[in-house]
ZADO-1210 file (C-alpha; in nm, 4 decimals, padded with zeros to 6 digits):
<atoms>
<atom x="00.3451" y="-07.5592" z="05.7806" code="MET" pos="1"/>
<atom x="00.5460" y="-07.3137" z="05.9940" code="ASP" pos="2"/>
<atom x="00.2950" y="-07.0321" z="06.0690" code="GLU" pos="3"/>
<atom x="00.5638" y="-06.7913" z="05.9453" code="GLU" pos="4"/>
<atom x="00.4794" y="-07.0059" z="05.5537" code="LEU" pos="5"/>
<atom x="00.0765" y="-06.9413" z="05.6619" code="GLU" pos="6"/>
<atom x="00.0559" y="-06.6720" z="05.4019" code="ASP" pos="7"/>
<atom x="00.3924" y="-06.6620" z="05.1624" code="TRP" pos="8"/>
<atom x="00.1157" y="-06.8559" z="04.8421" code="ALA" pos="9"/>
<atom x="-00.1326" y="-06.6555" z="04.9020" code="ASP" pos="10"/>
<atom x="00.1152" y="-06.3411" z="04.8621" code="ARG" pos="11"/>
<atom x="00.3196" y="-06.4771" z="04.5941" code="LEU" pos="12"/>
<atom x="-00.0061" y="-06.5751" z="04.3998" code="GLU" pos="13"/>
<atom x="-00.1589" y="-06.2042" z="04.4109" code="ALA" pos="14"/>
<atom x="00.2407" y="-06.0030" z="04.3328" code="THR" pos="15"/>
<atom x="00.2161" y="-06.2765" z="04.0243" code="ALA" pos="16"/>
<atom x="-00.0744" y="-06.1799" z="03.8567" code="ALA" pos="17"/>
<atom x="00.0317" y="-05.8631" z="03.8167" code="SER" pos="18"/>
<atom x="00.3973" y="-05.9686" z="03.6438" code="THR" pos="19"/>
<atom x="00.4814" y="-06.2139" z="03.4493" code="ARG" pos="20"/>
<atom x="00.3987" y="-06.5293" z="03.6143" code="PHE" pos="21"/>
<atom x="00.1780" y="-06.7549" z="03.6188" code="ASP" pos="22"/>
<atom x="00.0000" y="-06.8002" z="03.9978" code="PRO" pos="23"/>
<atom x="-00.1542" y="-07.1521" z="03.9576" code="THR" pos="24"/>
<atom x="00.2357" y="-07.1806" z="03.9027" code="ARG" pos="25"/>
<atom x="00.2977" y="-07.0704" z="04.2440" code="VAL" pos="26"/>
<atom x="00.4300" y="-07.3508" z="04.5176" code="ARG" pos="27"/>
<atom x="00.5685" y="-07.3144" z="04.9016" code="VAL" pos="28"/>
<atom x="00.7696" y="-07.5688" z="05.0751" code="PHE" pos="29"/>
<atom x="00.8629" y="-07.5515" z="05.4015" code="ALA" pos="30"/>
<atom x="01.0940" y="-07.7958" z="05.3868" code="ALA" pos="31"/>
<atom x="01.2979" y="-07.9708" z="05.0602" code="CYS" pos="32"/>
<atom x="01.5308" y="-08.0744" z="04.8826" code="GLU" pos="33"/>
<atom x="01.5663" y="-07.7905" z="04.6694" code="SER" pos="34"/>
<atom x="01.4108" y="-07.5124" z="04.4992" code="THR" pos="35"/>
<atom x="01.5108" y="-07.6070" z="04.0968" code="GLN" pos="36"/>
<atom x="01.3892" y="-07.9463" z="03.9939" code="GLU" pos="37"/>
<atom x="01.0403" y="-07.8382" z="04.1384" code="PRO" pos="38"/>
<atom x="01.0339" y="-07.4415" z="03.9245" code="ALA" pos="39"/>
<atom x="01.1995" y="-07.6722" z="03.5667" code="ARG" pos="40"/>
<atom x="00.9316" y="-07.9308" z="03.6457" code="ASP" pos="41"/>
<atom x="00.6156" y="-07.6426" z="03.6119" code="LEU" pos="42"/>
<atom x="00.8118" y="-07.4475" z="03.3754" code="GLY" pos="43"/>
<atom x="00.7344" y="-07.1426" z="03.2460" code="ILE" pos="44"/>
<atom x="00.5540" y="-06.8807" z="03.4708" code="GLY" pos="45"/>
<atom x="00.6830" y="-07.0487" z="03.7657" code="SER" pos="46"/>
<atom x="00.7560" y="-06.9583" z="04.1211" code="VAL" pos="47"/>
<atom x="00.9219" y="-07.1589" z="04.3901" code="VAL" pos="48"/>
<atom x="01.0025" y="-07.1291" z="04.7490" code="THR" pos="49"/>
<atom x="01.0538" y="-07.3172" z="04.9826" code="THR" pos="50"/>
<atom x="01.1493" y="-07.2183" z="05.4029" code="GLY" pos="51"/>
<atom x="01.4561" y="-07.4911" z="05.4608" code="ARG" pos="52"/>
<atom x="01.6372" y="-07.5755" z="05.1356" code="GLN" pos="53"/>
<atom x="01.8424" y="-07.8287" z="05.2398" code="THR" pos="54"/>
<atom x="02.1027" y="-07.9795" z="04.9074" code="ALA" pos="55"/>
<atom x="02.0434" y="-07.6304" z="04.7105" code="GLY" pos="56"/>
<atom x="02.3525" y="-07.5846" z="04.4095" code="ARG" pos="57"/>
<atom x="02.4919" y="-07.2406" z="04.3437" code="GLY" pos="58"/>
<atom x="02.7391" y="-07.2072" z="04.0161" code="ARG" pos="59"/>
<atom x="02.9337" y="-07.5184" z="03.9383" code="LEU" pos="60"/>
<atom x="02.7556" y="-07.7593" z="04.1499" code="GLY" pos="61"/>
<atom x="02.8285" y="-07.5545" z="04.5024" code="ARG" pos="62"/>
<atom x="02.6465" y="-07.6553" z="04.7319" code="VAL" pos="63"/>
<atom x="02.4574" y="-07.3606" z="04.8716" code="TRP" pos="64"/>
<atom x="02.2351" y="-07.4656" z="05.1479" code="VAL" pos="65"/>
<atom x="01.9203" y="-07.2504" z="05.3471" code="GLU" pos="66"/>
<atom x="01.8297" y="-07.5322" z="05.5619" code="ASP" pos="67"/>
<atom x="01.8183" y="-07.3119" z="05.9147" code="ARG" pos="68"/>
<atom x="01.5377" y="-07.0157" z="05.7389" code="GLY" pos="69"/>
<atom x="01.7338" y="-06.7733" z="05.7895" code="THR" pos="70"/>
<atom x="01.7107" y="-06.6460" z="05.4285" code="GLY" pos="71"/>
<atom x="01.5437" y="-06.7105" z="05.0574" code="ILE" pos="72"/>
<atom x="01.6335" y="-07.0276" z="04.8430" code="ALA" pos="73"/>
<atom x="01.3599" y="-06.9342" z="04.5144" code="LEU" pos="74"/>
<atom x="01.3588" y="-07.1049" z="04.1187" code="SER" pos="75"/>
<atom x="01.1881" y="-06.8986" z="03.9201" code="LEU" pos="76"/>
<atom x="01.1253" y="-07.0537" z="03.4985" code="GLY" pos="77"/>
<atom x="01.0921" y="-06.7634" z="03.2790" code="LEU" pos="78"/>
<atom x="01.1456" y="-06.8055" z="02.8929" code="PRO" pos="79"/>
<atom x="01.4937" y="-06.8570" z="02.8091" code="ALA" pos="80"/>
<atom x="01.7359" y="-06.6520" z="02.6474" code="MET" pos="81"/>
<atom x="02.1241" y="-06.6471" z="02.6754" code="ALA" pos="82"/>
<atom x="02.2957" y="-06.7240" z="02.9410" code="SER" pos="83"/>
<atom x="02.4733" y="-06.4996" z="03.0321" code="ASP" pos="84"/>
<atom x="02.2678" y="-06.1867" z="02.9926" code="ARG" pos="85"/>
<atom x="01.9719" y="-06.3991" z="03.2308" code="ALA" pos="86"/>
<atom x="02.2989" y="-06.3468" z="03.5051" code="CYS" pos="87"/>
<atom x="02.2683" y="-05.9989" z="03.4497" code="ILE" pos="88"/>
<atom x="01.9429" y="-05.9182" z="03.4551" code="ALA" pos="89"/>
<atom x="01.8717" y="-06.1653" z="03.7367" code="VAL" pos="90"/>
<atom x="02.2369" y="-06.0555" z="03.9290" code="ALA" pos="91"/>
<atom x="02.0829" y="-05.6669" z="03.8895" code="VAL" pos="92"/>
<atom x="01.7127" y="-05.7354" z="03.9319" code="ALA" pos="93"/>
<atom x="01.7985" y="-05.9266" z="04.3313" code="SER" pos="94"/>
<atom x="02.0530" y="-05.5941" z="04.3659" code="MET" pos="95"/>
<atom x="01.7512" y="-05.3471" z="04.3113" code="GLU" pos="96"/>
<atom x="01.5252" y="-05.5752" z="04.4889" code="ALA" pos="97"/>
<atom x="01.7871" y="-05.5848" z="04.8466" code="VAL" pos="98"/>
<atom x="01.8207" y="-05.1945" z="04.8406" code="ARG" pos="99"/>
<atom x="01.4299" y="-05.2157" z="04.7636" code="GLY" pos="100"/>
<atom x="01.3351" y="-05.3401" z="05.0865" code="VAL" pos="101"/>
<atom x="01.6094" y="-05.1897" z="05.2725" code="LEU" pos="102"/>
<atom x="01.4846" y="-04.8426" z="05.1497" code="VAL" pos="103"/>
<atom x="01.1294" y="-04.9010" z="05.3029" code="ASP" pos="104"/>
<atom x="01.2574" y="-05.0271" z="05.6351" code="HIS" pos="105"/>
<atom x="01.4482" y="-04.7410" z="05.7487" code="GLY" pos="106"/>
<atom x="01.7342" y="-04.7618" z="05.5893" code="ALA" pos="107"/>
<atom x="01.9396" y="-04.4465" z="05.3703" code="THR" pos="108"/>
<atom x="01.9971" y="-04.5009" z="04.9977" code="ARG" pos="109"/>
<atom x="02.3688" y="-04.4585" z="05.0550" code="GLU" pos="110"/>
<atom x="02.3302" y="-04.7374" z="05.3689" code="GLU" pos="111"/>
<atom x="02.0889" y="-04.9085" z="05.0687" code="ALA" pos="112"/>
<atom x="02.4383" y="-04.8697" z="04.7653" code="ALA" pos="113"/>
<atom x="02.6732" y="-05.1154" z="05.0307" code="ARG" pos="114"/>
<atom x="02.4336" y="-05.4086" z="04.8693" code="VAL" pos="115"/>
<atom x="02.6732" y="-05.4610" z="04.5027" code="GLY" pos="116"/>
<atom x="02.7567" y="-05.7310" z="04.1712" code="LEU" pos="117"/>
<atom x="03.0898" y="-05.9444" z="04.2244" code="LYS" pos="118"/>
<atom x="03.1166" y="-06.0952" z="03.7819" code="PHE" pos="119"/>
<atom x="02.9333" y="-06.3162" z="03.7662" code="PRO" pos="120"/>
<atom x="02.6568" y="-06.3734" z="03.9894" code="ASN" pos="121"/>
<atom x="02.7060" y="-06.3189" z="04.3552" code="ASP" pos="122"/>
<atom x="02.5247" y="-05.9822" z="04.5950" code="LEU" pos="123"/>
<atom x="02.8258" y="-05.8713" z="04.7488" code="VAL" pos="124"/>
<atom x="02.9017" y="-05.5880" z="05.0728" code="ASP" pos="125"/>
<atom x="03.0793" y="-05.3581" z="04.8874" code="ARG" pos="126"/>
<atom x="03.2308" y="-05.1743" z="05.2381" code="ARG" pos="127"/>
<atom x="03.3447" y="-05.5553" z="05.4312" code="LYS" pos="128"/>
<atom x="03.3161" y="-05.8254" z="05.1252" code="GLY" pos="129"/>
<atom x="03.0265" y="-06.0587" z="05.2149" code="GLY" pos="130"/>
<atom x="02.8390" y="-06.1965" z="05.0019" code="LYS" pos="131"/>
<atom x="02.4942" y="-06.1451" z="05.0691" code="ILE" pos="132"/>
<atom x="02.3072" y="-06.4385" z="04.7794" code="GLY" pos="133"/>
<atom x="02.4419" y="-06.5340" z="04.4804" code="GLY" pos="134"/>
<atom x="02.2113" y="-06.6140" z="04.2010" code="ILE" pos="135"/>
<atom x="02.2348" y="-06.9336" z="03.9623" code="LEU" pos="136"/>
<atom x="02.0482" y="-06.9969" z="03.5668" code="VAL" pos="137"/>
<atom x="02.0229" y="-07.3344" z="03.4441" code="GLU" pos="138"/>
<atom x="01.9129" y="-07.2623" z="02.9966" code="VAL" pos="139"/>
<atom x="01.7552" y="-07.6089" z="02.8296" code="SER" pos="140"/>
<atom x="01.5111" y="-07.5798" z="02.5021" code="GLY" pos="141"/>
<atom x="01.2780" y="-07.2416" z="02.5693" code="GLU" pos="142"/>
<atom x="01.3423" y="-07.2914" z="02.9251" code="LEU" pos="143"/>
<atom x="01.5573" y="-07.0859" z="03.1620" code="ALA" pos="144"/>
<atom x="01.4796" y="-07.1407" z="03.5658" code="VAL" pos="145"/>
<atom x="01.7085" y="-06.8830" z="03.8167" code="VAL" pos="146"/>
<atom x="01.7969" y="-06.9709" z="04.1350" code="GLY" pos="147"/>
<atom x="01.7588" y="-06.7271" z="04.3481" code="ILE" pos="148"/>
<atom x="01.9734" y="-06.7558" z="04.7590" code="GLY" pos="149"/>
<atom x="01.9811" y="-06.4518" z="04.9501" code="ILE" pos="150"/>
<atom x="02.0972" y="-06.4355" z="05.3502" code="ASN" pos="151"/>
<atom x="01.8501" y="-06.2424" z="05.5122" code="VAL" pos="152"/>
<atom x="01.8469" y="-06.2878" z="05.8790" code="SER" pos="153"/>
<atom x="02.1941" y="-06.3012" z="06.0951" code="THR" pos="154"/>
<atom x="02.3262" y="-06.6091" z="06.1216" code="ARG" pos="155"/>
<atom x="02.6278" y="-06.8045" z="06.2029" code="GLU" pos="156"/>
<atom x="02.8828" y="-06.8666" z="05.8891" code="TRP" pos="157"/>
<atom x="02.9633" y="-07.2156" z="05.7924" code="PRO" pos="158"/>
<atom x="03.3500" y="-07.2180" z="05.8095" code="ALA" pos="159"/>
<atom x="03.5921" y="-07.0541" z="05.5436" code="GLY" pos="160"/>
<atom x="03.2347" y="-06.8930" z="05.3972" code="ILE" pos="161"/>
<atom x="03.1741" y="-06.5110" z="05.4590" code="ARG" pos="162"/>
<atom x="02.8142" y="-06.3974" z="05.4681" code="GLY" pos="163"/>
<atom x="02.6362" y="-06.1402" z="05.5512" code="VAL" pos="164"/>
<atom x="02.2500" y="-06.0886" z="05.5751" code="SER" pos="165"/>
<atom x="02.0074" y="-05.8705" z="05.4902" code="VAL" pos="166"/>
<atom x="01.9679" y="-05.6989" z="05.8260" code="ASP" pos="167"/>
<atom x="02.3161" y="-05.6423" z="05.9396" code="GLU" pos="168"/>
<atom x="02.3711" y="-05.3146" z="05.5964" code="LEU" pos="169"/>
<atom x="02.1387" y="-05.1301" z="05.8042" code="ALA" pos="170"/>
<atom x="02.0449" y="-05.1924" z="06.1623" code="PRO" pos="171"/>
<atom x="01.7901" y="-05.2048" z="06.2533" code="PRO" pos="172"/>
<atom x="01.6321" y="-05.2502" z="05.8892" code="ALA" pos="173"/>
<atom x="01.4616" y="-05.5781" z="05.9355" code="ALA" pos="174"/>
<atom x="01.2846" y="-05.6707" z="05.6108" code="PRO" pos="175"/>
<atom x="01.1015" y="-05.9791" z="05.6134" code="SER" pos="176"/>
<atom x="01.1580" y="-06.3201" z="05.3618" code="ARG" pos="177"/>
<atom x="00.7928" y="-06.2409" z="05.2181" code="ILE" pos="178"/>
<atom x="00.8949" y="-05.8999" z="05.1286" code="GLY" pos="179"/>
<atom x="01.2144" y="-05.9792" z="05.0140" code="LEU" pos="180"/>
<atom x="01.0002" y="-06.2211" z="04.7833" code="LEU" pos="181"/>
<atom x="00.8068" y="-06.0582" z="04.6569" code="GLU" pos="182"/>
<atom x="01.0267" y="-05.7298" z="04.5772" code="ARG" pos="183"/>
<atom x="01.2154" y="-05.9812" z="04.3661" code="LEU" pos="184"/>
<atom x="00.9263" y="-06.0763" z="04.1866" code="LEU" pos="185"/>
<atom x="00.7986" y="-05.7224" z="04.0894" code="VAL" pos="186"/>
<atom x="01.2082" y="-05.6743" z="04.0162" code="GLU" pos="187"/>
<atom x="01.2868" y="-05.9756" z="03.8294" code="ILE" pos="188"/>
<atom x="00.9494" y="-05.9285" z="03.5633" code="ASP" pos="189"/>
<atom x="01.1166" y="-05.5237" z="03.4566" code="ARG" pos="190"/>
<atom x="01.4950" y="-05.6457" z="03.4610" code="ALA" pos="191"/>
<atom x="01.3831" y="-05.9451" z="03.2197" code="TRP" pos="192"/>
<atom x="01.2262" y="-05.7357" z="02.9271" code="SER" pos="193"/>
<atom x="01.5640" y="-05.4105" z="02.9870" code="LEU" pos="194"/>
<atom x="01.7418" y="-05.4128" z="02.6896" code="PRO" pos="195"/>
<atom x="02.1370" y="-05.5869" z="02.7279" code="ALA" pos="196"/>
<atom x="02.2757" y="-05.2831" z="02.6760" code="GLU" pos="197"/>
<atom x="02.1099" y="-05.1027" z="02.9558" code="GLU" pos="198"/>
<atom x="02.1551" y="-05.4114" z="03.1679" code="LEU" pos="199"/>
<atom x="02.5287" y="-05.3900" z="03.1124" code="ASP" pos="200"/>
<atom x="02.5091" y="-05.0726" z="03.1417" code="ALA" pos="201"/>
<atom x="02.4030" y="-05.1114" z="03.5766" code="VAL" pos="202"/>
<atom x="02.6023" y="-05.4041" z="03.6289" code="PHE" pos="203"/>
<atom x="02.8985" y="-05.2531" z="03.5523" code="ALA" pos="204"/>
<atom x="02.8300" y="-04.9178" z="03.7381" code="ALA" pos="205"/>
<atom x="02.7374" y="-05.1737" z="04.0379" code="ASN" pos="206"/>
<atom x="02.9949" y="-05.3249" z="04.0141" code="HIS" pos="207"/>
<atom x="03.2482" y="-05.3541" z="04.4265" code="ALA" pos="208"/>
<atom x="03.5483" y="-05.5522" z="04.3100" code="PRO" pos="209"/>
<atom x="03.5810" y="-05.2093" z="04.0194" code="THR" pos="210"/>
<atom x="03.8754" y="-04.9218" z="04.1143" code="GLY" pos="211"/>
<atom x="04.0265" y="-05.2290" z="04.3689" code="GLY" pos="212"/>
<atom x="04.3220" y="-05.4769" z="04.3776" code="ARG" pos="213"/>
<atom x="04.1983" y="-05.7957" z="04.2613" code="VAL" pos="214"/>
<atom x="04.2839" y="-06.1667" z="04.1703" code="ASP" pos="215"/>
<atom x="04.1586" y="-06.3368" z="03.8155" code="ILE" pos="216"/>
<atom x="04.1622" y="-06.6697" z="03.7604" code="GLY" pos="217"/>
<atom x="04.1619" y="-06.7455" z="03.4092" code="ILE" pos="218"/>
<atom x="04.1418" y="-07.0669" z="03.2526" code="GLY" pos="219"/>
<atom x="03.9638" y="-07.3068" z="03.4342" code="ASP" pos="220"/>
<atom x="03.6398" y="-07.2031" z="03.6653" code="GLU" pos="221"/>
<atom x="03.7241" y="-07.5014" z="03.8820" code="ASP" pos="222"/>
<atom x="04.1315" y="-07.4693" z="03.8364" code="GLU" pos="223"/>
<atom x="04.2270" y="-07.2100" z="03.6563" code="PRO" pos="224"/>
<atom x="04.5613" y="-07.2360" z="03.4433" code="SER" pos="225"/>
<atom x="04.7150" y="-06.8265" z="03.5503" code="ASP" pos="226"/>
<atom x="04.6279" y="-06.5706" z="03.7321" code="THR" pos="227"/>
<atom x="04.6533" y="-06.2195" z="03.7402" code="ILE" pos="228"/>
<atom x="04.6742" y="-05.9597" z="03.9852" code="SER" pos="229"/>
<atom x="04.6275" y="-05.5368" z="03.9845" code="GLY" pos="230"/>
<atom x="04.3994" y="-05.3182" z="04.0061" code="ARG" pos="231"/>
<atom x="04.0629" y="-05.4250" z="03.8601" code="LEU" pos="232"/>
<atom x="03.9768" y="-05.0663" z="03.5942" code="ILE" pos="233"/>
<atom x="03.6813" y="-05.1389" z="03.4031" code="GLU" pos="234"/>
<atom x="03.4343" y="-05.4489" z="03.3826" code="LEU" pos="235"/>
<atom x="03.1860" y="-05.5101" z="03.0436" code="ASP" pos="236"/>
<atom x="02.9927" y="-05.8104" z="03.2213" code="PRO" pos="237"/>
<atom x="02.9452" y="-05.9867" z="02.8831" code="ARG" pos="238"/>
<atom x="03.2941" y="-05.9230" z="02.6756" code="ARG" pos="239"/>
<atom x="03.6037" y="-05.7923" z="02.9420" code="GLY" pos="240"/>
<atom x="03.7256" y="-05.7679" z="03.2726" code="LEU" pos="241"/>
<atom x="04.0319" y="-05.4051" z="03.2226" code="GLN" pos="242"/>
<atom x="04.3386" y="-05.5030" z="03.4968" code="VAL" pos="243"/>
<atom x="04.6098" y="-05.2594" z="03.5352" code="GLU" pos="244"/>
<atom x="04.8280" y="-05.5717" z="03.5528" code="ALA" pos="245"/>
<atom x="05.2201" y="-05.5219" z="03.7900" code="ASP" pos="246"/>
<atom x="05.2990" y="-05.5355" z="03.3721" code="HIS" pos="247"/>
<atom x="05.0873" y="-05.3131" z="03.2571" code="GLY" pos="248"/>
<atom x="04.7168" y="-05.3253" z="03.1037" code="ARG" pos="249"/>
<atom x="04.5497" y="-05.6429" z="03.0106" code="VAL" pos="250"/>
<atom x="04.1772" y="-05.7624" z="02.8908" code="VAL" pos="251"/>
<atom x="04.0190" y="-06.0903" z="02.9605" code="VAL" pos="252"/>
<atom x="03.7812" y="-06.2305" z="02.8695" code="PRO" pos="253"/>
<atom x="03.4623" y="-06.2766" z="03.0338" code="VAL" pos="254"/>
<atom x="03.4184" y="-06.6498" z="02.9789" code="ASP" pos="255"/>
<atom x="03.8178" y="-06.7250" z="03.0784" code="ARG" pos="256"/>
<atom x="03.7443" y="-06.5370" z="03.4301" code="ALA" pos="257"/>
<atom x="03.6642" y="-06.5497" z="03.7987" code="ARG" pos="258"/>
<atom x="03.6927" y="-06.3113" z="04.0431" code="ILE" pos="259"/>
<atom x="03.8896" y="-06.5798" z="04.2937" code="LEU" pos="260"/>
<atom x="03.9613" y="-06.2306" z="04.5621" code="SER" pos="261"/>
<atom x="03.8718" y="-05.8761" z="04.5539" code="TRP" pos="262"/>
<atom x="03.9795" y="-05.5881" z="04.7947" code="THR" pos="263"/>
<atom x="03.6489" y="-05.4287" z="04.9525" code="PRO" pos="264"/>
<atom x="03.5798" y="-05.0577" z="05.0577" code="GLY" pos="265"/>
<atom x="03.6766" y="-05.0250" z="05.3856" code="ASP" pos="266"/>
<atom x="04.0369" y="-05.1786" z="05.3048" code="LEU" pos="267"/>
<atom x="04.1626" y="-05.0004" z="04.9763" code="ARG" pos="268"/>
<atom x="04.4179" y="-04.6733" z="05.1002" code="SER" pos="269"/>
<atom x="04.2556" y="-04.4004" z="04.9904" code="SER" pos="270"/>
<atom x="04.3720" y="-04.2018" z="04.7135" code="PRO" pos="271"/>
<atom x="04.7325" y="-04.0204" z="04.7326" code="THR" pos="272"/>
</atoms>
């Protein structure tokens, strides 16, 4: 096993022991195709991660590859809840974990607050718009398998990918992958017990596209049947997105909406 990974199992087992996760169901692989399947097989309480993931997936079957040892691929087995609430809980927890390790490594709270959320399942750089990470929730019966991918260290991004790594947000902060993994277990354990209303409020307050111009696809997520463009006034992450469109104010239900593009903070015009 890679030298970097040698103490991961021991450290994650120790962290799991103080949370809802099961230390006997911690698995660390040097490499694997996807962490989702082992977590599903291990069931509730499982913690599965890998040094390199070669065939991971995101929402809608999209590919999430962490094959260079520069990021995190983590899957967790948790008691099932509604998939929208689960996604919100994990997104909020992941944001808090990334912000926490940045502060621990010398970033100011203002610098760490660059980490924001984008509906429904992305961690993003609020200032420049790059994607920091993503979340996948798969619920079946009494089990929710939560997959988290986060870019930790700087790398070259594949064509068409506008990614950003955690260590780019607040130099010289350089968090380790295992440090972030430990923080994720703690924050997800906490978020899983929070009231839905509290999670919704935190998600909405940290939603990076709110206040800027957006293009929202309506209908099928792969091939939207319509598009609305305008300023995103408000987000209720389990109900709707309120947009000031060219023809008036519109509320788009969350189950029919996907944000196709948005204007990050650095590119927004100052209010006059």
